[in-house]
C-alpha positions in Angstrom: -0.1 0.1 0.0 2.7 2.3 1.0 4.7 1.8 -2.1 1.7 2.0 -4.4 0.9 5.6 -3.0 4.5 6.7 -3.3 4.7 5.5 -7.2 1.3 6.9 -7.8 1.6 10.4 -6.2 5.3 11.3 -5.9 7.0 12.2 -9.2 10.7 10.9 -9.6 10.1 8.9 -6.0 13.8 7.4 -6.4 15.5 10.8 -6.3 14.9 11.8 -2.9 18.0 14.1 -2.8 15.7 16.6 -4.6 14.1 19.1 -2.7 10.8 19.0 -4.9 10.7 15.2 -4.4 11.3 15.7 -0.7 8.4 18.0 -0.6 6.1 15.6 -2.5 6.7 12.9 0.1 5.9 15.4 2.9 2.7 16.4 1.2 1.7 12.7 0.7 2.2 11.9 4.3 0.4 14.9 5.6 -2.3 14.2 3.1 -3.1 10.7 4.2 -2.6 11.9 8.0 -5.5 14.5 7.8 -7.8 11.7 5.6 -7.1 9.0 8.2 -7.8 11.1 11.1 -11.1 13.0 9.7 -12.4 9.6 8.7 -11.5 8.1 12.3 -13.0 11.1 13.7 -16.4 10.6 12.0 -16.5 7.1 12.5 -15.7 7.0 16.1 -17.6 10.0 17.0 -20.8 8.6 15.5 -20.5 5.4 17.1 -19.8 6.9 20.4 -22.8 9.1 20.1 -25.2 6.4 19.1 -23.5 4.0 22.0 -23.6 6.8 24.3 -19.8 6.1 24.8 -17.7 8.9 26.6 -14.4 7.0 26.2 -14.9 6.4 22.2 -15.9 10.0 21.6 -13.1 11.0 23.6 -11.0 8.8 21.4 -12.6 10.6 18.6 -11.8 14.3 19.4 -7.9 12.8 19.9 -8.1 11.9 16.2 -9.3 15.2 15.2 -6.3 16.8 17.1 -3.7 14.6 15.0 -5.4 15.7 11.9 -4.6 19.4 13.1 -0.9 18.0 13.8 -1.0 16.5 10.0 -2.0 20.0 8.9 0.7 21.7 10.8 3.1 19.0 9.3 1.7 20.1 5.5 2.3 23.7 6.4 5.8 23.0 7.5 6.7 20.8 4.5 5.3 23.6 2.0 7.4 26.2 3.9 10.7 24.0 4.0 10.7 23.5 0.5 10.4 27.2 -0.6 13.6 28.1 -2.7 16.3 30.2 -1.5 16.1 34.1 -1.2 18.2 36.8 -0.6 17.5 36.9 2.9 17.7 32.9 3.3 20.5 32.1 0.8 20.3 28.6 2.2 16.9 27.8 1.7 14.2 27.2 4.3 14.8 23.5 5.1 15.2 24.0 9.2 11.5 24.8 9.2 11.0 21.3 8.8 12.8 20.6 12.1 10.8 23.3 13.8 7.6 21.5 12.6 8.9 18.3 13.8 9.5 20.4 17.3 5.9 21.4 17.3 4.8 18.0 16.9 6.9 16.8 19.5 5.3 19.2 22.0 1.8 18.1 20.8 2.9 14.4 21.8 4.1 15.8 25.1 0.8 17.5 25.5 -1.3 14.3 24.8 1.3 12.5 27.7 0.6 15.3 30.3 -3.2 15.4 29.7 -3.4 11.7 30.0 -1.1 11.8 33.0 -3.6 14.3 34.7 -6.6 12.2 33.8 -5.1 8.9 35.2 -4.1 10.6 38.2 -7.8 11.9 38.9 -9.2 8.2 37.8 -6.7 6.6 40.6 -8.2 9.0 43.1 -11.8 9.0 42.2 -12.3 5.6 39.9 -15.2 5.8 37.6 -17.4 3.1 36.6 -16.4 1.3 33.5 -19.2 0.3 31.1 -18.2 -2.8 28.7 -19.5 -2.0 25.1 -18.7 -4.6 22.5 -19.5 -2.0 19.6 -17.1 0.5 21.4 -14.3 -2.2 21.7 -14.5 -3.3 18.1 -14.1 0.5 17.0 -11.1 1.0 18.9 -9.7 -2.3 17.8 -10.1 -1.2 14.3 -8.9 2.4 14.9 -5.7 0.8 16.1 -5.4 -1.3 12.9 -5.5 2.1 11.1 -2.9 3.8 13.4 -0.5 0.9 13.1 -0.5 1.5 9.3 -0.4 5.0 9.6 2.7 4.7 11.8 4.7 2.2 9.4 3.5 4.4 6.5 5.3 7.6 8.3 8.1 5.4 9.6 8.9 4.2 6.1 8.7 7.5 4.3 10.6 9.3 7.0 13.6 7.0 6.8 13.6 7.2 3.2 14.2 10.9 3.2 15.3 11.5 6.4 12.5 13.4 7.6 12.1 14.3 11.4 8.6 15.5 10.9 7.7 12.2 9.6 9.6 10.1 12.3 7.4 12.3 14.9 4.5 11.9 13.1 5.0 8.0 13.1 5.9 8.2 17.1 2.7 10.2 17.6 0.6 7.3 15.6 2.1 4.6 18.1 1.4 6.5 21.2 -2.2 6.7 19.9 -1.9 2.8 19.4 -0.5 2.4 22.9 -3.2 4.7 24.4 -6.1 2.9 22.8 -4.7 -0.4 23.3 -4.6 0.2 27.0 -8.0 1.5 27.1 -9.2 -1.8 25.4 -7.0 -3.7 28.0 -8.6 -2.0 30.9 -12.3 -2.6 29.7 -11.2 -6.3 29.1 -9.4 -6.3 32.5 -12.6 -5.0 34.1 -15.0 -7.3 32.3 -13.2 -10.4 33.5 -12.1 -9.5 37.0 -14.5 -6.8 38.0 -11.2 -4.8 38.9 -10.8 -1.2 37.6 -7.1 -0.6 36.8 -8.0 2.1 34.1 -6.1 4.7 36.2 -3.1 2.8 36.7 -2.8 1.3 33.1 -3.3 5.2 31.9 -0.5 6.4 34.4 2.0 4.0 32.8 0.8 4.8 29.1 1.1 8.5 29.6 4.9 7.9 30.7 5.5 6.0 27.6 3.7 8.9 25.6 5.8 11.6 27.3 9.3 9.8 26.8 8.4 9.5 23.3 7.7 13.2 23.1 11.2 14.0 25.1 13.1 11.8 22.7 11.3 13.4 19.5 12.3 16.7 20.5 15.9 15.9 21.4 16.2 14.4 18.0 15.0 17.5 16.3 16.9 20.1 18.5 20.3 18.5 17.8 20.2 19.5 14.0 18.9 22.9 14.8 21.6 23.6 17.4 24.3 21.7 15.4 25.6 18.7 15.5 28.9 16.8 14.4 28.7 15.0 11.0 28.2 11.2 11.1 30.9 9.1 10.2 28.9 7.9 7.1 28.8 11.5 5.8 32.4 12.0 6.7 33.3 8.9 4.6 31.3 9.9 1.8 32.4 13.5 1.2 36.2 12.6 1.7 36.1 9.8 -0.5 34.2 11.8 -3.1 36.9 14.8 -2.8 39.8 12.6 -2.6 38.5 10.4 -5.8 39.7 13.0 -7.9 43.1 12.9 -9.7 45.5 15.7 -8.3 43.8 15.1 -4.6 46.3 13.8 -2.2 44.3 13.8 0.9 41.7 15.7 2.9 41.1 16.9 6.6 39.3 19.7 8.5 35.7 18.7 7.2 32.8 20.8 8.6 29.2 20.1 7.7 26.5 22.7 8.2 23.1 21.4 8.2 20.3 23.6 6.8 17.5 21.2 6.8 17.2 17.7 5.3 18.9 17.4 1.9 20.6 21.0 2.3 24.0 21.1 3.4 26.9 23.2 3.3 30.7 22.0 3.9 34.2 23.0 4.1 37.1 20.9 3.6 40.8 21.2 3.4 42.1 19.1 0.3 45.8 18.2 0.0 47.3 19.0 -3.4 51.3 18.4 -4.5 53.3 21.6 -3.8 55.4 21.1 -7.1 51.9 21.5 -9.4 50.9 24.5 -11.0 48.6 26.2 -8.7 46.1 27.2 -11.3 46.2 23.3 -12.4 45.1 22.4 -8.9 42.8 25.4 -8.7 40.9 23.9 -11.8 40.8 20.7 -10.0 39.0 22.6 -6.8 36.7 24.0 -9.0 35.5 21.2 -10.6 35.0 19.2 -7.2 32.9 22.0 -5.9 30.6 22.1 -8.8 30.4 18.3 -8.8 29.5 18.2 -5.0 26.5 20.4 -5.6 25.2 18.6 -8.9 26.2 14.8 -7.6 25.7 15.1 -3.8 23.6 18.2 -3.2 26.1 20.0 -1.1 27.6 23.3 -1.4 31.0 22.6 -0.9 34.0 25.0 0.0 37.5 23.6 -0.4 40.5 25.4 0.9 43.7 24.3 -0.9 46.7 22.8 1.2 49.8 22.3 -0.7 52.0 19.5 0.4 55.4 18.3 0.0 55.8 15.2 -2.1 59.3 14.9 -3.3 61.8 15.8 -0.5 62.7 12.5 1.0 63.9 13.9 4.3 60.5 15.9 4.7 58.7 12.8 4.2 60.8 10.6 6.4 60.2 13.0 9.4 56.7 13.6 8.6 56.2 9.5 8.7 58.4 9.7 12.1 55.7 12.1 13.5 52.6 9.8 12.3 54.1 7.1 14.0 55.0 8.5 17.2 51.6 10.0 17.7 49.9 6.6 16.6 52.2 5.3 19.4 51.1 7.6 22.0 47.2 7.8 21.1 45.6 6.2 18.3 42.6 8.6 18.4 45.1 11.5 17.5 46.2 12.2 13.8 48.1 15.2 12.2 48.0 17.0 9.0 49.4 20.4 7.2 52.9 18.8 8.1 55.8 21.5 7.1 59.4 21.4 8.2 61.6 24.7 8.6 65.4 23.7 9.0 68.3 26.0 10.5 71.7 25.1 11.9 70.6 25.2 15.5 66.7 24.4 15.5 64.2 22.6 12.9 60.9 23.6 13.5 58.2 20.7 13.0 55.0 22.8 12.1 51.6 20.5 11.6 48.2 20.5 13.3 47.0 18.0 15.6 43.4 16.7 15.5 42.3 15.3 19.1 39.0 14.0 20.2 36.5 17.0 21.2 36.4 15.7 24.7 40.3 16.2 25.6 40.4 19.2 27.8 43.4 21.5 28.0 45.5 19.7 30.2 45.4 16.5 28.2 46.2 18.3 25.1 49.1 19.9 26.8 50.3 16.5 27.9 50.0 15.3 24.3 52.1 18.0 23.2 54.7 17.7 25.8 55.2 13.8 25.3 55.2 14.2 21.8 58.1 16.7 21.5 60.0 14.7 24.0 59.9 11.4 22.0 60.7 13.2 18.8 63.8 14.9 20.6 65.3 11.6 21.4 66.0 11.5 17.5 67.2 14.9 17.2 67.6 17.6 19.9 67.1 20.3 17.5 63.5 19.5 16.9 60.9 22.0 17.8 57.3 21.2 17.4 55.3 24.1 16.8 51.5 22.3 17.0 48.0 23.6 16.3 45.9 21.5 18.2 42.1 20.8 16.6 39.3 19.2 17.5 37.2 16.7 15.4 33.8 17.6 13.9 33.0 14.0 13.4 30.7 12.5 15.6 32.6 9.3 17.6 35.3 9.2 14.8 38.9 9.8 14.3 39.4 12.0 11.4 
């Protein structure tokens, strides 16, 4: 069913890197959400009215609230798909994160409301009325909501959409809430014990925890987070795949919304190649990055020594010494300035983000002492940098 809807309503559905395709996915998910929740509201309210069932009618208005969430999602997706303008040169993609945050607060609101009502039921238990029709309606709504949660989860993973993942979690919260209602009614029918308040209390905590998780996952890209190792590998392999590029480092990725990224990276080029030749390669990589990966890439060119045997040997010695001291640390931008009484070894050292000043100075001192065993004239001029890659060594 999900695949059929996507193929029918999303043009070029496989090209998810395109903003227009992402927007089409978002519109489809929102429209399906509005339709499902309006239908559920109409059916539940009608049957609840005919059966005089407060629980079914209350669940109906919950579906009406969910339809409102889908409308918010639709507005957010459409706004996020707006093209860049002079005031927003990187587009409006982050609006999708804000929309997901709104949905997260709606999930939290449902959880708090259920928590409040459950505490009230524990203090002042209400009589439960077993109505077969009401149970059947609630059970059918679980089936619809399970499919809707799966639908949004599938699309959300496909296009990396925080809004769809939040909507999926919201739908699963409804499934849990409705299932708990049915369980309470059946338990009361079989035992005569009213556990409605206690069950509702447990469900409310689950729903609120889901809302907190959605909010946390949505806030991270808004605040700014390190690039994932997979994205780091994808970009560095792309850059280093061009002839004339010897290596890369200092990759920083800025997220301006799903599928909208800007990145900067240092690319190492041979220092004996004409600068215009290397610059032409860099320009081509930047153009291809936009075309093939959808990333606005800014590349800083670093010339490196490739022929001086002595420099290459000493660089290898420094790299091996750093590896022996701490395998999580690496170096780049190595240069050497020789004099009669002093040899300056100039390089950048990348350390894990959690290393404090004391740890950094300890590494600097230890490295210098070990290198001076080979030659007392060595003086290390080290610029310490922190990695911008999540949980990975650069």
